C-alpha positions as a Markdown table, in Angstrom:
| # | Residue | x | y | z |
|---|---|---|---|---|
| 1 | Met | 53.3 | -39.5 | 86.5 |
| 2 | Arg | 56.2 | -40.2 | 84.5 |
| 3 | Arg | 54.2 | -43.0 | 82.7 |
| 4 | Val | 51.4 | -40.5 | 82.0 |
| 5 | Leu | 53.7 | -38.1 | 80.2 |
| 6 | Leu | 55.2 | -40.4 | 78.0 |
| 7 | Phe | 52.1 | -41.6 | 76.7 |
| 8 | Leu | 50.9 | -38.2 | 75.9 |
| 9 | Leu | 54.3 | -37.7 | 74.1 |
| 10 | Phe | 53.5 | -41.3 | 72.0 |
| 11 | Leu | 50.2 | -39.9 | 71.2 |
| 12 | Thr | 51.7 | -36.6 | 69.8 |
| 13 | Val | 54.2 | -38.4 | 67.5 |
| 14 | Cys | 51.9 | -40.6 | 66.3 |
| 15 | Phe | 49.4 | -37.8 | 65.3 |
| 16 | Leu | 52.1 | -35.8 | 63.7 |
| 17 | Gly | 53.0 | -38.7 | 61.9 |
| 18 | Gly | 49.8 | -39.5 | 60.4 |
| 19 | Phe | 49.3 | -36.0 | 59.2 |
| 20 | Leu | 52.4 | -35.5 | 57.5 |
| 21 | Leu | 51.8 | -39.1 | 55.6 |
| 22 | Ser | 48.5 | -38.2 | 54.6 |
| 23 | Leu | 49.9 | -35.0 | 52.7 |
| 24 | Phe | 52.5 | -37.3 | 51.0 |
| 25 | Val | 49.9 | -39.6 | 49.8 |
| 26 | Asn | 47.8 | -36.4 | 48.6 |
| 27 | Arg | 50.9 | -35.5 | 46.5 |
| 28 | Ala | 52.0 | -38.7 | 45.1 |
| 29 | Asp | 50.6 | -38.4 | 41.8 |
| 30 | Ile | 52.1 | -34.9 | 40.9 |
| 31 | Pro | 55.7 | -35.3 | 39.6 |
| 32 | Leu | 58.2 | -33.6 | 41.5 |
| 33 | Thr | 59.6 | -32.6 | 38.4 |
| 34 | Ser | 56.6 | -30.8 | 36.9 |
| 35 | Ser | 56.1 | -27.4 | 36.1 |
| 36 | Glu | 52.4 | -27.2 | 35.9 |
| 37 | Pro | 50.9 | -24.5 | 38.7 |
| 38 | Leu | 48.7 | -26.0 | 41.2 |
| 39 | Leu | 46.2 | -23.4 | 40.1 |
| 40 | Arg | 44.9 | -24.6 | 36.8 |
| 41 | Lys | 44.2 | -21.4 | 34.2 |
| 42 | Pro | 40.8 | -21.5 | 32.9 |
| 43 | Gly | 40.1 | -23.1 | 29.3 |
| 44 | Pro | 39.3 | -20.9 | 26.2 |
| 45 | Val | 35.9 | -19.2 | 25.8 |
| 46 | Leu | 33.7 | -20.4 | 23.0 |
| 47 | Ala | 33.2 | -18.3 | 20.1 |
| 48 | Glu | 29.6 | -16.8 | 19.9 |
| 49 | Ser | 27.5 | -18.4 | 17.3 |
| 50 | Asp | 26.2 | -16.4 | 14.3 |
| 51 | Pro | 22.4 | -15.1 | 15.2 |
| 52 | Thr | 21.7 | -15.7 | 11.8 |
| 53 | Ser | 23.3 | -18.7 | 11.0 |
| 54 | His | 20.1 | -21.2 | 11.5 |
| 55 | Leu | 17.8 | -18.7 | 9.1 |
| 56 | Thr | 16.8 | -19.8 | 6.0 |
| 57 | Pro | 17.6 | -17.2 | 2.9 |
| 58 | Glu | 14.1 | -16.5 | 2.4 |
| 59 | Glu | 13.6 | -15.7 | 6.2 |
| 60 | Val | 17.0 | -13.6 | 6.2 |
| 61 | Asn | 15.2 | -11.5 | 3.1 |
| 62 | Asn | 12.1 | -11.0 | 5.4 |
| 63 | Ile | 14.3 | -9.6 | 8.1 |
| 64 | Arg | 16.1 | -7.1 | 5.7 |
| 65 | Ile | 13.1 | -6.1 | 3.9 |
| 66 | Tyr | 11.2 | -5.3 | 7.2 |
| 67 | Glu | 14.4 | -3.3 | 8.9 |
| 68 | Ser | 15.6 | -1.7 | 6.2 |
| 69 | Leu | 11.8 | -0.5 | 4.7 |
| 70 | Gly | 9.9 | -0.3 | 7.7 |
| 71 | Pro | 11.3 | 3.1 | 8.5 |
| 72 | Ser | 10.1 | 4.2 | 5.5 |
| 73 | Val | 6.3 | 3.2 | 6.2 |
| 74 | Val | 4.2 | 5.9 | 8.7 |
| 75 | Asn | 0.8 | 5.4 | 10.8 |
| 76 | Ile | -1.5 | 8.2 | 9.8 |
| 77 | Thr | -4.5 | 9.0 | 12.2 |
| 78 | Thr | -7.3 | 11.0 | 11.1 |
| 79 | Thr | -10.1 | 13.1 | 12.8 |
| 80 | Glu | -13.3 | 14.4 | 11.6 |
| 81 | Val | -15.3 | 16.7 | 13.7 |
| 82 | Ala | -18.8 | 16.4 | 13.3 |
| 83 | Tyr | -21.9 | 17.7 | 15.7 |
| 84 | Asp | -24.6 | 15.9 | 17.3 |
| 85 | Phe | -28.3 | 17.3 | 17.6 |
| 86 | Phe | -27.3 | 19.2 | 20.4 |
| 87 | Leu | -24.3 | 20.9 | 18.5 |
| 88 | Asp | -21.9 | 19.4 | 20.7 |
| 89 | Pro | -18.8 | 18.2 | 18.9 |
| 90 | Val | -18.3 | 14.7 | 18.4 |
| 91 | Gln | -14.9 | 13.3 | 16.9 |
| 92 | Glu | -14.5 | 10.3 | 14.8 |
| 93 | Gln | -10.9 | 8.8 | 14.3 |
| 94 | Gly | -9.3 | 6.8 | 11.7 |
| 95 | Thr | -5.8 | 5.2 | 10.7 |
| 96 | Gly | -4.2 | 4.2 | 7.5 |
| 97 | Ser | -0.7 | 3.7 | 6.2 |
| 98 | Gly | 1.5 | 5.7 | 4.2 |
| 99 | Ser | 5.2 | 5.5 | 2.2 |
| 100 | Ile | 7.5 | 8.4 | 2.8 |
| 101 | Leu | 8.0 | 9.7 | -0.6 |
| 102 | Asp | 11.2 | 12.2 | -0.5 |
| 103 | Ala | 13.3 | 14.1 | 2.3 |
| 104 | Asp | 11.1 | 16.9 | 1.7 |
| 105 | Gly | 8.3 | 15.0 | 4.0 |
| 106 | His | 5.8 | 13.9 | 0.9 |
| 107 | Ile | 3.9 | 11.2 | 2.0 |
| 108 | Leu | 1.7 | 8.8 | -0.5 |
| 109 | Thr | -1.7 | 7.2 | 0.9 |
| 110 | Asn | -5.1 | 6.3 | -0.1 |
| 111 | Tyr | -7.3 | 9.1 | -0.8 |
| 112 | His | -10.2 | 7.4 | 1.6 |
| 113 | Val | -7.8 | 7.2 | 4.4 |
| 114 | Ile | -7.4 | 11.1 | 4.5 |
| 115 | Glu | -11.1 | 12.3 | 2.9 |
| 116 | Asn | -13.1 | 14.6 | 5.0 |
| 117 | Ala | -10.4 | 14.5 | 7.7 |
| 118 | Asp | -10.3 | 17.8 | 9.8 |
| 119 | Tyr | -6.8 | 16.9 | 11.1 |
| 120 | Ile | -4.2 | 14.4 | 9.8 |
| 121 | His | -1.2 | 13.3 | 12.0 |
| 122 | Val | 1.6 | 10.9 | 11.1 |
| 123 | Thr | 3.7 | 9.2 | 13.1 |
| 124 | Ile | 6.9 | 7.9 | 12.1 |
| 125 | Ser | 9.3 | 5.1 | 13.2 |
| 126 | Asp | 11.2 | 7.1 | 15.9 |
| 127 | Lys | 7.8 | 7.7 | 17.3 |
| 128 | His | 7.5 | 11.3 | 16.5 |
| 129 | Lys | 4.1 | 12.5 | 15.8 |
| 130 | Tyr | 3.7 | 15.5 | 13.1 |
| 131 | Arg | 0.7 | 17.5 | 12.0 |
| 132 | Ala | 0.4 | 16.8 | 8.1 |
| 133 | Glu | -1.4 | 18.9 | 5.6 |
| 134 | Val | -3.0 | 17.6 | 2.3 |
| 135 | Thr | -1.0 | 18.0 | -1.1 |
| 136 | Gly | -3.2 | 16.9 | -3.6 |
| 137 | Val | -5.6 | 14.3 | -4.0 |
| 138 | Asp | -6.7 | 11.7 | -7.0 |
| 139 | Glu | -10.3 | 10.4 | -6.4 |
| 140 | Val | -10.2 | 8.5 | -9.5 |
| 141 | Asn | -7.2 | 6.1 | -8.9 |
| 142 | Asp | -7.8 | 6.4 | -4.5 |
| 143 | Leu | -4.7 | 8.4 | -4.1 |
| 144 | Ala | -3.4 | 11.2 | -1.9 |
| 145 | Val | 0.0 | 12.9 | -0.8 |
| 146 | Ile | 0.1 | 14.5 | 2.3 |
| 147 | Arg | 3.2 | 16.2 | 3.8 |
| 148 | Ile | 4.9 | 16.4 | 7.2 |
| 149 | Lys | 7.5 | 19.1 | 8.0 |
| 150 | Ala | 10.1 | 17.1 | 9.6 |
| 151 | Pro | 14.2 | 16.6 | 9.3 |
| 152 | Ala | 15.1 | 15.5 | 6.3 |
| 153 | Ser | 17.6 | 13.3 | 8.7 |
| 154 | Val | 14.4 | 11.1 | 9.8 |
| 155 | Leu | 12.8 | 10.8 | 6.6 |
| 156 | Lys | 13.9 | 7.5 | 4.8 |
| 157 | Pro | 11.8 | 7.6 | 1.3 |
| 158 | Leu | 10.9 | 4.2 | 0.0 |
| 159 | Pro | 12.7 | 3.1 | -3.3 |
| 160 | Met | 10.0 | 3.0 | -6.4 |
| 161 | Gly | 10.1 | 0.0 | -8.8 |
| 162 | Ser | 7.8 | -1.2 | -11.5 |
| 163 | Ser | 4.5 | -2.9 | -12.0 |
| 164 | Arg | 5.1 | -3.7 | -15.8 |
| 165 | Asp | 7.0 | -6.9 | -15.4 |
| 166 | Leu | 4.9 | -8.6 | -12.5 |
| 167 | Lys | 4.6 | -12.1 | -12.5 |
| 168 | Val | 1.6 | -13.8 | -10.9 |
| 169 | Gly | 3.3 | -15.9 | -8.3 |
| 170 | Gln | 6.5 | -13.8 | -7.3 |
| 171 | Tyr | 6.9 | -12.9 | -3.5 |
| 172 | Val | 5.0 | -9.5 | -2.2 |
| 173 | Tyr | 5.0 | -7.9 | 1.5 |
| 174 | Ala | 3.0 | -5.5 | 3.0 |
| 175 | Ile | 3.8 | -3.3 | 5.6 |
| 176 | Gly | 1.1 | -1.4 | 7.5 |
| 177 | Asn | -0.7 | -0.8 | 10.6 |
| 178 | Pro | -3.7 | -3.0 | 10.7 |
| 179 | Phe | -6.2 | -2.6 | 13.3 |
| 180 | Gly | -3.4 | 0.3 | 14.5 |
| 181 | Leu | -0.8 | -2.1 | 15.1 |
| 182 | Thr | 2.3 | -0.4 | 14.2 |
| 183 | Arg | 4.3 | -1.6 | 11.7 |
| 184 | Thr | 3.4 | -5.0 | 10.8 |
| 185 | Leu | 4.9 | -7.5 | 8.2 |
| 186 | Thr | 2.9 | -9.7 | 6.2 |
| 187 | Lys | 3.8 | -11.9 | 3.2 |
| 188 | Gly | 2.1 | -13.6 | 0.1 |
| 189 | Ile | 2.4 | -13.8 | -3.8 |
| 190 | Ile | 0.6 | -12.2 | -6.5 |
| 191 | Ser | -2.3 | -13.6 | -7.0 |
| 192 | Ser | -3.5 | -11.7 | -10.2 |
| 193 | Leu | -3.0 | -9.2 | -12.3 |
| 194 | Gly | -4.8 | -6.8 | -14.5 |
| 195 | Arg | -7.8 | -6.5 | -12.1 |
| 196 | Ser | -10.4 | -4.0 | -12.4 |
| 197 | Ile | -11.8 | -2.6 | -9.4 |
| 198 | Lys | -14.3 | -0.1 | -8.0 |
| 199 | Ser | -13.2 | 2.7 | -5.8 |
| 200 | Lys | -14.9 | 3.8 | -3.1 |
| 201 | Gly | -15.6 | 6.8 | -4.9 |
| 202 | Gly | -17.3 | 5.0 | -7.2 |
| 203 | Phe | -14.9 | 5.1 | -10.2 |
| 204 | Ile | -13.2 | 1.9 | -12.1 |
| 205 | Ile | -9.4 | 1.4 | -11.3 |
| 206 | Asp | -7.8 | -0.7 | -13.7 |
| 207 | Gly | -4.3 | -2.8 | -13.8 |
| 208 | Val | -4.9 | -3.5 | -10.3 |
| 209 | Ile | -2.8 | -6.0 | -8.5 |
| 210 | Gln | -4.2 | -8.8 | -6.6 |
| 211 | Thr | -2.8 | -10.5 | -3.5 |
| 212 | Asp | -2.8 | -12.8 | -0.7 |
| 213 | Ala | -0.4 | -11.2 | 1.5 |
| 214 | Ala | -2.9 | -10.2 | 4.5 |
| 215 | Ile | -4.4 | -6.9 | 4.3 |
| 216 | Asn | -6.6 | -5.9 | 6.7 |
| 217 | Pro | -8.2 | -2.3 | 7.9 |
| 218 | Gly | -5.1 | -0.2 | 8.8 |
| 219 | Asn | -3.2 | -1.2 | 6.2 |
| 220 | Ser | -5.0 | 1.0 | 3.1 |
| 221 | Gly | -2.5 | 3.5 | 1.6 |
| 222 | Gly | 0.7 | 1.3 | 3.1 |
| 223 | Pro | 2.9 | -0.1 | 0.4 |
| 224 | Leu | 3.0 | -3.3 | -1.6 |
| 225 | Ile | 6.9 | -4.3 | -1.9 |
| 226 | Asp | 8.8 | -6.7 | -4.1 |
| 227 | Ser | 11.4 | -9.1 | -3.0 |
| 228 | Gly | 14.0 | -6.5 | -4.1 |
| 229 | Gly | 12.7 | -4.0 | -1.4 |
| 230 | Arg | 11.0 | -1.9 | -4.0 |
| 231 | Leu | 7.2 | -0.4 | -3.8 |
| 232 | Ile | 5.4 | -2.1 | -6.7 |
| 233 | Gly | 1.8 | -0.9 | -5.3 |
| 234 | Val | -0.4 | 0.7 | -3.3 |
| 235 | Asn | -2.6 | -1.5 | -0.9 |
| 236 | Thr | -6.1 | -0.1 | -1.0 |
| 237 | Ser | -8.7 | -2.5 | -0.4 |
| 238 | Ile | -9.8 | -6.4 | 0.4 |
| 239 | Phe | -12.7 | -8.4 | -0.7 |
| 240 | Thr | -13.8 | -9.7 | 2.6 |
| 241 | Thr | -17.1 | -11.1 | 3.9 |
| 242 | Ser | -16.3 | -11.2 | 7.9 |
| 243 | Gly | -14.7 | -7.5 | 8.0 |
| 244 | Gly | -11.2 | -9.3 | 8.0 |
| 245 | Ser | -8.6 | -10.7 | 5.7 |
| 246 | Ile | -9.3 | -13.4 | 3.5 |
| 247 | Gly | -6.7 | -13.6 | 1.5 |
| 248 | Ile | -8.0 | -11.5 | -1.3 |
| 249 | Gly | -6.5 | -7.7 | -1.4 |
| 250 | Phe | -6.1 | -5.1 | -3.9 |
| 251 | Ala | -3.1 | -2.7 | -4.4 |
| 252 | Val | -3.2 | 0.3 | -7.3 |
| 253 | Pro | 0.2 | -0.2 | -9.4 |
| 254 | Val | 3.1 | 1.8 | -8.6 |
| 255 | Asp | 3.0 | 2.8 | -12.6 |
| 256 | Met | -0.2 | 4.4 | -11.9 |
| 257 | Val | 1.4 | 6.2 | -8.8 |
| 258 | Arg | 4.1 | 7.3 | -11.0 |
| 259 | Arg | 1.9 | 8.6 | -13.8 |
| 260 | Val | -0.1 | 11.0 | -10.9 |
| 261 | Val | 2.5 | 11.7 | -8.1 |
| 262 | Asn | 4.5 | 14.7 | -10.0 |
| 263 | Asp | 1.0 | 16.1 | -10.8 |
| 264 | Leu | -0.4 | 16.1 | -7.1 |
| 265 | Ile | 2.8 | 17.6 | -5.6 |
| 266 | Gln | 2.9 | 20.2 | -8.2 |
| 267 | Phe | -0.6 | 21.2 | -9.1 |
| 268 | Gly | -2.7 | 19.5 | -6.1 |
| 269 | Arg | -4.7 | 17.9 | -8.7 |
| 270 | Val | -4.3 | 15.6 | -11.4 |
| 271 | Gln | -4.4 | 16.6 | -15.2 |
| 272 | Tyr | -6.6 | 14.0 | -16.7 |
| 273 | Pro | -7.4 | 13.7 | -20.7 |
| 274 | Trp | -10.4 | 15.2 | -21.1 |
| 275 | Ile | -13.1 | 15.3 | -24.6 |
| 276 | Gly | -16.0 | 17.0 | -23.1 |
| 277 | Val | -18.5 | 14.4 | -23.3 |
| 278 | Ser | -21.5 | 13.9 | -20.6 |
| 279 | Gly | -23.1 | 10.8 | -21.2 |
| 280 | Gln | -25.7 | 8.5 | -19.7 |
| 281 | Ser | -25.6 | 4.5 | -19.5 |
| 282 | Leu | -28.8 | 2.8 | -20.3 |
| 283 | Thr | -30.4 | -0.7 | -19.4 |
| 284 | Ala | -31.0 | -3.2 | -22.5 |
| 285 | Glu | -34.8 | -2.3 | -22.0 |
| 286 | Val | -34.6 | 1.1 | -22.3 |
| 287 | Ala | -31.9 | 0.8 | -25.1 |
| 288 | Ala | -34.6 | -1.5 | -27.2 |
| 289 | Tyr | -37.3 | 1.1 | -26.4 |
| 290 | Leu | -35.0 | 3.7 | -28.1 |
| 291 | Glu | -34.9 | 1.4 | -30.8 |
| 292 | Leu | -31.3 | 1.7 | -30.6 |
| 293 | Pro | -28.7 | -0.6 | -32.7 |
| 294 | Glu | -27.2 | -2.0 | -30.0 |
| 295 | Glu | -28.1 | -2.7 | -26.2 |
| 296 | Asp | -25.3 | -1.6 | -24.8 |
| 297 | Gly | -23.5 | 1.6 | -25.1 |
| 298 | Leu | -23.1 | 5.7 | -23.8 |
| 299 | Leu | -26.3 | 8.2 | -25.1 |
| 300 | Val | -24.6 | 11.2 | -25.3 |
| 301 | Ala | -26.6 | 13.9 | -23.7 |
| 302 | Tyr | -24.1 | 17.2 | -23.2 |
| 303 | Val | -21.0 | 18.0 | -25.4 |
| 304 | Glu | -19.0 | 21.0 | -23.6 |
| 305 | Lys | -18.1 | 24.3 | -26.3 |
| 306 | Gly | -14.7 | 24.1 | -26.9 |
| 307 | Ser | -14.0 | 20.6 | -26.0 |
| 308 | Ser | -12.5 | 18.0 | -28.5 |
| 309 | Ala | -15.6 | 16.3 | -28.7 |
| 310 | Asp | -17.3 | 19.6 | -30.2 |
| 311 | Lys | -14.6 | 20.4 | -32.5 |
| 312 | Ala | -14.9 | 16.8 | -33.8 |
| 313 | Gly | -18.4 | 17.1 | -34.4 |
| 314 | Leu | -20.0 | 15.1 | -32.1 |
| 315 | Gln | -23.7 | 15.7 | -31.1 |
| 316 | Gly | -25.3 | 15.8 | -27.9 |
| 317 | Gly | -29.5 | 15.3 | -27.0 |
| 318 | Asp | -32.1 | 17.5 | -28.6 |
| 319 | Arg | -35.2 | 16.5 | -25.9 |
| 320 | Arg | -35.6 | 15.2 | -22.7 |
| 321 | Val | -38.2 | 12.3 | -22.1 |
| 322 | Arg | -39.2 | 10.7 | -19.1 |
| 323 | Leu | -39.2 | 6.8 | -19.5 |
| 324 | Gly | -40.6 | 5.0 | -16.2 |
| 325 | Ile | -38.0 | 6.1 | -13.5 |
| 326 | Tyr | -35.5 | 7.3 | -15.9 |
| 327 | Arg | -34.8 | 11.1 | -17.2 |
| 328 | Leu | -32.9 | 10.7 | -20.1 |
| 329 | Val | -31.6 | 13.9 | -23.2 |
| 330 | Ile | -32.3 | 11.8 | -25.9 |
| 331 | Gly | -31.5 | 12.4 | -30.0 |
| 332 | Gly | -27.6 | 12.5 | -29.5 |
| 333 | Asp | -25.1 | 10.1 | -30.5 |
| 334 | Tyr | -24.6 | 6.7 | -28.9 |
| 335 | Ile | -21.3 | 5.8 | -28.3 |
| 336 | Val | -20.7 | 2.0 | -28.2 |
| 337 | Gln | -16.7 | 1.7 | -28.8 |
| 338 | Val | -13.7 | 3.6 | -28.2 |
| 339 | Asp | -10.7 | 2.2 | -29.9 |
| 340 | Asp | -10.8 | -1.5 | -29.5 |
| 341 | Arg | -12.6 | -1.8 | -26.1 |
| 342 | Lys | -16.7 | -2.3 | -26.0 |
| 343 | Val | -18.7 | 0.9 | -24.2 |
| 344 | Ser | -21.1 | -0.5 | -21.8 |
| 345 | Asp | -21.8 | 2.4 | -19.5 |
| 346 | Gln | -20.0 | 5.2 | -18.1 |
| 347 | Ser | -17.9 | 4.1 | -15.7 |
| 348 | Gly | -16.1 | 2.2 | -18.3 |
| 349 | Phe | -15.8 | 4.7 | -20.8 |
| 350 | Thr | -14.4 | 7.0 | -18.4 |
| 351 | Ser | -12.0 | 4.5 | -16.8 |
| 352 | Tyr | -10.7 | 4.0 | -20.4 |
| 353 | Leu | -9.7 | 7.4 | -21.0 |
| 354 | Leu | -8.6 | 8.1 | -17.6 |
| 355 | Asn | -5.8 | 5.6 | -18.4 |
| 356 | Lys | -4.7 | 7.6 | -21.3 |
| 357 | Lys | -2.4 | 11.0 | -21.7 |
| 358 | Pro | -3.3 | 14.4 | -22.8 |
| 359 | Gly | -2.4 | 14.6 | -26.5 |
| 360 | Asp | -3.2 | 10.9 | -27.2 |
| 361 | Thr | -5.8 | 10.4 | -29.7 |
| 362 | Val | -8.5 | 7.8 | -29.5 |
| 363 | Arg | -11.2 | 6.3 | -32.2 |
| 364 | Val | -15.0 | 6.3 | -30.9 |
| 365 | Gln | -17.5 | 4.2 | -32.6 |
| 366 | Leu | -21.0 | 5.7 | -32.6 |
| 367 | Tyr | -24.2 | 5.5 | -34.1 |
| 368 | Arg | -26.4 | 8.5 | -35.5 |
| 369 | Asn | -29.1 | 8.4 | -37.0 |
| 370 | Gly | -29.0 | 4.8 | -37.3 |
| 371 | Arg | -25.5 | 4.9 | -39.3 |
| 372 | Lys | -22.3 | 3.7 | -37.8 |
| 373 | Leu | -19.3 | 6.4 | -37.9 |
| 374 | Glu | -15.7 | 6.4 | -36.5 |
| 375 | Val | -14.4 | 9.6 | -35.3 |
| 376 | Pro | -11.0 | 10.3 | -34.3 |
| 377 | Leu | -10.6 | 12.7 | -30.9 |
| 378 | Lys | -7.3 | 14.5 | -29.5 |
| 379 | Leu | -7.4 | 14.4 | -25.9 |
| 380 | Leu | -7.0 | 17.6 | -24.0 |
| 381 | Ala | -5.7 | 18.3 | -20.8 |
| 382 | Lys | -7.6 | 19.3 | -18.0 |
| 383 | Gln | -8.2 | 18.6 | -13.9 |
| 384 | Arg | -10.7 | 16.1 | -13.3 |
| 385 | Ser | -14.3 | 16.8 | -13.1 |
| 386 | Gln | -17.3 | 14.9 | -13.7 |
| 387 | Thr | -17.5 | 15.7 | -17.6 |
| 388 | Leu | -15.5 | 13.8 | -19.4 |
């Protein structure tokens, strides 16, 4: 029994000795005089990198344009109520874009966006929707101003630039709502300047900006913006063979907007220059049949009493004739040129005068009884009508 107890005591001493030895070995690499704590503190936290540091200056400007000017662009939805054969109401809806003009809630868009609309609603960047009323329209240049009653604090006007010094090749941005996708940014360049296009109302718009920035249905009425963040045009139409953008878009220049927008807000219409002439466009065959001295020109049918054309002595026709499918009033003056611009039809003559101001004087070259004359005409102010 004694031997068993001695053996157990021996095993206990060996176990305790091994345990103490292992503790000594594990701490052998730590100097006894070291002041370093046994639990190390975590290392320094790495600073977060600049989230824009990997972007190019061009990308930074793209982001700046969108973030700063996106709230100035609105989504316009229109509703037109028609009636079917059974007199049941049928609603047709459309979409477009617009730019906030001022803190009073005036919004610039295209005339064709709100044309014939029974109800107009505007959604701003904070998702609030407002009922809009038409303030003024300009069918000639396809422009319109509508107004919403919203707090000034949520309205961010878009800064206006100038279209006078634009250059082909400079960057431009379009913000709008193509196919109902709100506040979409596209980028391109100015492809050409001084284009002339026909509006949906049939009028010729001069001085139009051409761009390859993607413009699609729903972009109409939205802004074309330069790289400085200024409005330089109103996107109005595209040339397309497929219904979508192929890189040929057109914008009404902002200098035209500046010329008409105050009239639209103040009078609801534009005060256009007026001379009081109603003319007839002719084909080359008709001009030859009437033995006119030039094949391109405008045959004056009527002259309005009291107009500048009347005061200058312009003469309208004195008899009606029918030539094939044409019904004409003949015997009046035949206008062939205004200032330095040839006149070939009514739309060209109209467009030239509409780019003038009331009070301006133009020189009209015409034929009367085979004799060529030049007549100065002072343009008067009048709201747009079919008679110029």
